Every structure is written in C-alpha cells, then in structure tokens.
N, C-alpha and C positions, 0 to 999 in steps of 0.2 A: 606495503611494498615500497612506497616512495621513501619512507624512513630507512628501510634496509638498503636501498640503492644509494641514498645520500651518504650513509655511513660507510659504505664499502670503499676500501682503498682502490684507486683507479689509475690507469695510464691512458693518455690520449695521444694517438699517433697520426691523426689526420685532421689538422686544423690550419686554415690559411689565415695568417695574421692580418692580412688586409680585409679578411671577411669577419674580423672580430670588432670592427670599428662601429660602436653604437652611435645612434643619431646625435646624442648629446655631445659626444666627443668630436664628431664632425663639425658641429656648430662651434664648439669651443676653439678648435684649431683654425677654423676659417676666420674667426674674429681675431685670434692672436696673430695670424699671418696676414691680416688685412686683405683678404680676398673674398669674393662673393660666396655667400653660403649656397651650396648646391641646391638645386630645385627639389631634390629628393627630401631635403630637410626643411626648406622654407615652406613646402606645401603641407608639412605635418602640423596638426593642431597642437601636438604635445611631443617633445623629443623623447619622452619615455615610451612612446608607442613605436611599433616596428615600421620598416620600410614597406612600400607598396609595390608589388609586382606579381605577375601571375604565371610566368613561364621563364624559360632560360633566357630568351631574348630581352625581355623586360627587366630581368634580374641584372644582366650585364649592362643595361642602359643606366642602371642606378649604381652598380658596383664600381665601374671605372671612374665616373665623374667624382665619386666620393674620395678617391685617392688623391685628387688634386689638392686636398688640404694638408697632405703629408709632404713637408718641405725640408724640415730640419732634423738633425739627430734627436733633438728633444721631442719632436713630434713622434718619431718612431719609438723612442723610449716610452713615451706616454701611452702609445698604442699597445705595446707589448706588456707593459706593467699592468695596464687595466685588464688585459686578458689573463695574465698570470694571477692577478688578485682574484678574478672570477674562478679560475681553475682551482686555486687554493680553497675557495669557499665550497667547492664541490668535491673536496677531498681527492683531487687529482695529485698524485705524488710525483708523477713524471709526465712530461709532455714533449712531443717532437713537432716543431712548428715550421710549416712551409712559409717561405717568403719568395716573392716574385721580383727580383731586382730589375729585370727588363721593363716592367711596368712603371718603374720609377726613373731609371736611367734614360728611357726613351722620351721622358718629359723634362729632362735636364737636372734631375736629382742624382748626385753622384753615388756610386756603389758604396763608397766609404761612409757617406752620410747615413745610408740605410742600415748597413750591417753594424756600424758602431752604436747607433741608437738601440737596435735590437739586442745586441750583445750586452750593453750596459744594463738593460732592464733584466736580462736573464741572471746576470751576476748579482744584482741587487735583490731580486726576488728570491734567489736561493738563500741569500744571507738573511733576509728579513722575514720571508714567509716559509722557507724550507721547501720550496717547490723546485724540483729538478727539471731542467729544460735544455733542449738542443735545437739547433737550426738545420733545416733541410732547404737547400736552394733549388727552386724549381725553374725550369726553362719553359717559356711560353711557346707551345707547339704551333701556334698560328703565325709565329715569326720564323725566319729562316734558320737553318742549322748553323750558318756562319755566325749569326748573332748569338746563338747559344754557346758556340765554342769561344767566341770573344768574351762572353760573360764568365765562362769557366776559367779562362786564363786570368782574367782580372781578379777572380775570387781566390786564386792561389795564395796571394799574400795574406789572406784571412783563413787559411786552410784549417787551422786549429780551432776556429770558431764554428765550423760547419761540419756536421757529422755525415752528410750525404747529399745526393742530388735527386731531383724528381722531374716530372714532366706533367704540366697541366694546361688548362685553357681549352680552346675549341678543338675537338678531336676530328671534326669533319675534314677528310682528305689530308690529315696530318698524323699518319701512323707512327708508332714508335721507331720503326726502321729508318725513318727520315733522320733520326738523331743517333744512329748507330755509332758513328765516329766520336760523337760527343760523349756518349756513355762509355765507350771504350777508353777514352782519355781519362774520364772521371775515375774509372776503376783502376787504371794505371796509377793514378795519384793516390789511391788508397781509400777513395770514397765509396760508401755503400750506395746502392741505387734502388729507386722505386719508380713507379710509373702509374699515372692515372689511366684507368680503363673504365670510363664511366658507364653507367647502366643504359641499356637499350639504345646504344649509339649505332650508327652505320658501321658495319664490319667489327662489331664488338668482339666476337670470338677470335677473329684474325688478329686484332690488336693485342688481345691477351696472349695468343700464341707467340706473336713476335716478342712481346715483353719477356716471356718465359724462355723461349728457345733461341732467339737472336740477340736480345739485349742481356739476358741472364740476370734479371732483377732479383733483389733480395726480398722485396715485398711488392704487392699490387694494391693500388688505392682504388676503392670501389671494387670492381671486378666481379660483381655478383653474377653476371651473365655466364660465368664459367660453368654453372650448373648445366648448361646446354651441351657440354662436351665432357663426357666421362673420363676420357684420356687425360685431359688437362686437370680435371679434379684430382685424379690419381697422382699426377705429377706434383701438384702443390702439396698434397697430403704427404707424400713420401719424402719430399725435400724440406718439409716444414716451412714452406713459404706462406706468409700470412697475408690476409686481406683486410684492409682498413675500410670497413663499411659505415655508411652514414644514413640511417633510416629516415630521419626527418627531412633531410635535403632530397632524398630519393622521392619523397612524396610530392615535392614541388616540381622536380624535373619531369617525372612521369606520374601516371595515375596511381601507381602501386609503390609502396615504400619498401618492397622486397623483403619483408619480414619472413615470409614463408621460405624464400630461397636462402636467406641468411641462416635460418634455423636448420634447414636441410644440410647446408655445408657444415655447420657446427656439429651436427649429429653424425656426419660422415667423417669427422676427425680433422677437418680443415681448421687451421688456426685463424678463424675470423675474429674480428674485433669490432667494437662500436665506438664511433667518434662523432664529432659535431660538424665538420666541414667548414661552413661559413656561418657560425652561430648567430651573429648579430642580424643577419639577413633572414635566416630560416627559423629564427626565434626558438632555438633549442641548443643548449650546451650538452655536455655528455650525459648528465643526469636525465635530461628531458628525452634524449635519444634512447637511453636504457628504459625509461618509463614507457615509451612508446612500444618497445619490444615486449615489455611485461604486460601491457594493457591489450595489445592487439595480436599477440600470439600466445601459444600455450607454453612458453619458455618457463623452465623451473628455476628456483633459487640456485640450485647447484649449477645449472647451465649459465646463469648470470655470473657466477663465480668463475666458471671456465672461460667466459669471455674476457675476464680480467686477467686470469692466468695467461691466456693467449697474448694479451697486450703486453704484459711484462716480458713474456718469453721472446717475443719477436722485436722488442724494443732494441734500439741501437745504443746500448749502454754496457758498461763492463759487467762481467759475470758476477763479480762481487756485489756490485750495486743491485743487479737484478735479483740475486738471491736474497738480499736484504728486503727488497720490496715484496718478494713472494712470501717471505716469512711473515711479514705484516698481514698479508692477505690470508694466509693460513690461520693466523691467530684470530683474525676477524671471523673466519668461517666456523670456528669451534663453538 
C-alpha cells in the first residue's frame, strides 16, 4: 500500500509554507542571518529529529519563534524550494501553498520580500522539477479586519502571483464573518476564497455555516465537523465545494484524527481531500497522511484514487491543466 500511495499522482491543497521549515533549515538560516538559533532547535540533540510539542498551545510556542529566521527573499526562496523538492519526491504534481504575510510584515519583513522569494522558488521548481504550484494568501484571524484589508490592498500589485485568499490562525472568537468585507473585496478583485474551519473548535458548525452562506467560499480547509449538520453536508455536495482535510495534524490538535468522518464524507459524495497542513511540525507530508488513512481506516484503493481526483477537481488551476493531471491519474489507475 505504501508503494501504491507513493507512486500515485497527487495534488496538495492545504500546506502552510511556514509550517514546512525543517529544523536543519531553521538552524541554517539563523546562522546565515547571524541571529540566535531558536530554542526549539538548540534543544534538539539532532536537527534531523522533529520538534517537541504536545498540543496547539505548545505548537504555536515553537511555530512562531521559528519564523524569526526568515528575513530575506533568499530565505523565503530556500524555504519554498525545499518544500517543493519534497513535494516532487512524493509525486505531487500540483500544490497550492498558504503563506501568512502578516506574520512577517508585523515583525518588519516587507510583503515584497516574502512574496518575491516564494514566487521565484515556484518558477524555478516548475522549470527544474516539473512541479506546478500556486500561492494562497492567508489573513491571520486573530488580527483585526483592517490589518487584513491593508494586506489585501498591498497584495494587489502582486495579483498575478496569488491565486486566492484564505483565513487561518486562532479561531477562538474570530469567526469568518469578522472578515466579510475583506473577502468581498477579494472576490471583487477576482480572487478565489477559502477559509479554515478547524476541527472541534468552539462554534465549529456556525463558522462553517458563515463560510458557506455569508462568505461564499470556494473551499473549506479542515471542516470535518460538517458531518454534524446534514443540511450543510448536502450544500457542499451539491455545490461541489471541497474540504482540505489533514489527518495527521488532526491527531495532534485532538485525540481523534477524524478518519471515520473523512471517510463518511467521501462516501457521501463530498469532495474531501488529504493534505499535510504543517508537515515539518506534524512529521507527515501527503504520503504519510494517506498512509494513515490506509492504515487506520477501511478505505479502499479506489477511494484513495477518488481522494486524488477530488484534489485535482477542486484545485484552482485551468481546466486544461486539470484535465492533463486527471489523465495521468487515470493512466495510473489502469
């Protein structure tokens, strides 16, 4: 099964580029930029091992300090190119990458520095590795809506480099409706929209409802709690709205990786997909997430293929490119 998953052509639609920074790269960039090595790295006996945390709070206590090593366009290039190299090794043909500009501009790194480095890595990876990639700009929901709008306005000069916008970070008391005007402006500018509705959060179902009915999202990130509301399940199925699920990270945030719910939604005809989220932290890229589904549920090989068809179907690429990827998947399945 692992060989089958490894060989399968895949798309990844839910990965935070800041969450792909492996310990060795954190150390390398800290040394290059002549800044202190974060304690999350200096405490490791071996940078090939993973980060240490046990819940969402301790995860964030490691996640944000590690960003301090990202200062130059070259840093962001190196970060993105390392992930794209890993994606290529896992036979990911197309990936849509979240980035959080406010997490960098708030500490003095310019928007231009961030997006230029990421864009250059995408262009080079497509040329050298054959990996297709797009950028999705996320707003930090624990910051105010004006900050998000300011970020959107600044991003307009790079409009052709960004395929859509999303919403991530701490959901507590930060519903999608807080950013209604921002999303409306994004849609007016022609951007596609998505929204994190993480698992087992306070007001999970209400946040999913707002994302669907008030924001009018094209996709939902996570969103597995939708199984609790049959009306909303019917809505996403009928509209073809996909969910970008992340089993391995689910198992860290809560006690359950939501495999049963993901499979229930898949079998109900919802376009669910499997993704890695923050793979350097949760120690699982796309293949490892698919292996978890294969190992810990009764998912069939055909259903694993359907997950990939879903991913290509709901990806934000041209119909021509989409059909090309789907042909490769169908050729693999024969």
